C-alpha positions in Angstrom: 10.3 103.9 192.4 8.7 101.9 189.7 5.1 102.6 188.4 4.9 99.0 187.1 1.4 97.7 187.6 -0.3 101.0 188.4 -3.3 102.4 186.7 -1.7 105.1 184.5 -4.4 106.6 182.3 -8.1 106.2 181.6 -9.8 107.4 178.4 -13.3 107.4 177.1 -13.6 105.9 173.6 -16.7 107.5 172.1 -18.4 108.1 168.7 -19.7 111.4 169.9 -17.0 113.4 171.6 -18.8 116.7 171.6 -21.8 115.2 173.5 -19.5 113.4 175.9 -17.4 116.5 176.6 -20.5 118.5 177.3 -21.8 115.7 179.7 -18.6 115.4 181.7 -18.1 119.2 181.9 -21.6 119.3 183.4 -21.2 116.3 185.7 -17.5 116.6 186.7 -16.5 120.1 185.8 -14.0 119.0 183.3 -12.4 121.3 180.7 -10.6 120.1 177.6 -7.5 120.7 175.5 -7.3 119.2 172.0 -4.1 117.3 171.2 -3.3 116.1 167.7 -2.9 112.3 167.3 0.7 111.1 166.8 0.1 109.3 163.5 -2.0 112.1 162.0 -4.5 109.6 160.6 -7.3 110.3 163.0 -10.2 112.5 161.8 -10.5 114.4 165.2 -8.0 115.3 167.8 -7.5 113.5 171.1 -8.9 115.5 173.9 -7.3 115.8 177.3 -9.8 116.3 180.1 -8.6 118.5 182.9 -9.9 119.3 186.4 -8.4 122.3 188.2 -5.7 122.5 185.5 -4.6 118.9 186.0 -5.0 116.2 183.3 -7.4 113.5 184.6 -8.5 111.5 181.5 -8.5 111.4 177.7 -11.3 111.3 175.2 -10.6 109.3 172.1 -12.9 109.6 169.1 -13.9 106.3 167.5 -14.2 106.3 163.7 -14.9 104.0 160.9 -13.7 101.8 159.4 -11.0 101.1 162.0 -13.4 100.9 165.0 -16.6 99.8 163.3 -18.9 97.9 165.7 -16.9 99.0 168.8 -19.2 100.2 171.5 -18.5 103.3 173.6 -16.5 102.4 176.7 -13.9 103.6 179.2 -10.4 102.2 178.6 -7.6 101.7 181.1 -3.9 101.8 180.5 -1.6 100.1 183.1 2.0 101.2 183.5 4.8 98.8 182.8 8.6 99.2 183.0 9.2 97.5 179.6 6.3 97.2 177.2 8.0 94.6 175.0 8.6 92.4 178.1 5.1 92.9 179.4 3.6 91.9 175.9 5.8 88.8 176.0 4.8 88.0 179.5 1.1 88.5 178.6 1.4 86.1 175.6 3.2 83.5 177.7 0.4 83.8 180.4 -2.5 83.1 178.0 -3.1 86.7 176.8 -3.0 87.9 173.2 -1.6 91.0 171.5 -4.2 93.1 169.8 -2.1 96.0 168.7 1.7 96.1 168.3 3.6 98.5 170.5 3.5 102.1 169.2 5.1 105.3 170.4 3.3 108.5 171.3 6.1 111.1 171.7 6.1 112.6 175.1 3.6 110.2 176.5 5.1 106.7 176.1 5.1 103.4 174.3 1.8 101.6 174.2 0.4 98.2 173.3 -3.1 96.8 173.4 -3.5 93.3 174.8 -6.2 90.9 176.0 -5.8 89.1 179.2 -6.3 85.3 179.6 -10.1 85.8 179.9 -10.4 88.2 177.0 -10.5 91.5 178.9 -8.8 94.2 176.8 -6.4 96.8 178.3 -3.6 99.1 177.3 0.0 98.7 178.5 2.1 101.8 178.6 5.8 102.3 179.2 5.6 106.0 180.2 7.9 108.4 178.6 
């Protein structure tokens, strides 16, 4: 069965991950594991939020200069069977590519796109 079109992953993009993790631990009972970023260029690890031992979300640390001016937000990734085809289909349907596809070993191939109205989302071809 294909997962194409399903919500696959949500992550909090935040400037203050320690404060966010404390908040969500208190409100939702989340615990966290640190995971190094695939490209090694991020100043902090990526955090996997877990509930009852199961991964439920990610916490991504925003940093300058790459994300200067980006507000804190929740970000959704949608599963696709073929990320290159989904990017092409997005472009053909009035969307725009914001970040070329990139691989996170063990997780999948991701791309960041805007839809025809400017809403931003991640596309993921799960590993």
